[in-house]
C-alpha positions in Angstrom: 14.6 39.6 3.4 13.3 35.8 2.7 14.4 32.6 4.6 13.6 30.5 1.7 16.7 29.1 -0.3 17.3 30.7 -3.5 16.5 28.8 -6.7 20.5 28.0 -7.3 20.9 26.4 -4.2 20.1 22.6 -3.8 19.0 21.3 -0.4 19.3 17.5 -0.3 16.3 15.8 1.2 17.9 13.8 3.9 16.2 11.0 5.8 17.2 9.4 9.2 17.4 5.6 8.6 14.4 4.6 11.2 12.2 7.0 9.2 12.9 5.7 5.8 9.9 3.4 5.6 7.6 6.5 6.4 8.8 8.1 2.8 9.6 4.8 0.9 8.6 1.0 0.9 11.8 -0.4 -0.7 14.2 -1.3 0.6 12.8 -2.4 4.2 14.8 -1.1 6.9 16.8 -4.2 7.5 17.9 -4.1 3.8 18.9 -0.4 4.0 21.1 -1.2 7.1 22.9 -4.0 5.2 23.6 -1.7 2.4 24.9 0.8 4.9 27.0 -1.7 6.9 28.7 -2.7 3.5 28.7 1.0 2.1 32.7 0.9 1.3 32.3 -2.4 -0.7 29.0 -1.6 -2.6 29.5 2.1 -3.4 26.6 3.0 -0.9 28.8 5.2 0.9 28.0 8.0 -1.5 24.5 7.9 0.0 25.1 8.0 3.6 25.5 11.1 5.4 26.9 11.0 9.4 26.2 13.8 11.7 27.6 12.5 14.9 26.1 9.2 15.4 23.1 9.8 13.4 22.9 8.1 9.9 21.2 10.1 7.1 20.2 8.9 3.7 20.3 11.5 1.1 17.2 10.6 -1.1 18.5 12.0 -4.4 21.8 10.1 -4.1 20.0 6.8 -2.9 18.1 6.9 -6.5 21.2 7.8 -8.2 23.0 4.8 -6.9 20.1 2.4 -7.6 20.1 3.6 -11.2 23.9 3.1 -11.3 23.4 -0.4 -10.1 20.9 -1.2 -12.9 22.9 0.0 -15.6 26.1 -1.6 -13.8 24.4 -5.1 -14.1 23.4 -4.4 -17.9 27.5 -3.9 -18.4 28.3 -7.1 -16.7 25.9 -9.5 -19.0 27.9 -11.3 -21.8 26.4 -11.5 -25.1 
């Protein structure tokens, strides 16, 4: 019996907010906290996972959110 997850099981990479800068240069912790604070207005609530009092960032959801923001800004540009 193996302890490793099967190929069809996706395990998200969750990063505690204080450790974000160990993995990524952008956004800085202050900017990340601002996104978290305004998460219900900016759609960042899809990225944030709360476990008790600890706030974790779903890394894959973060990059999906960034891609959606870029696409959204193109849609708002008038020709």
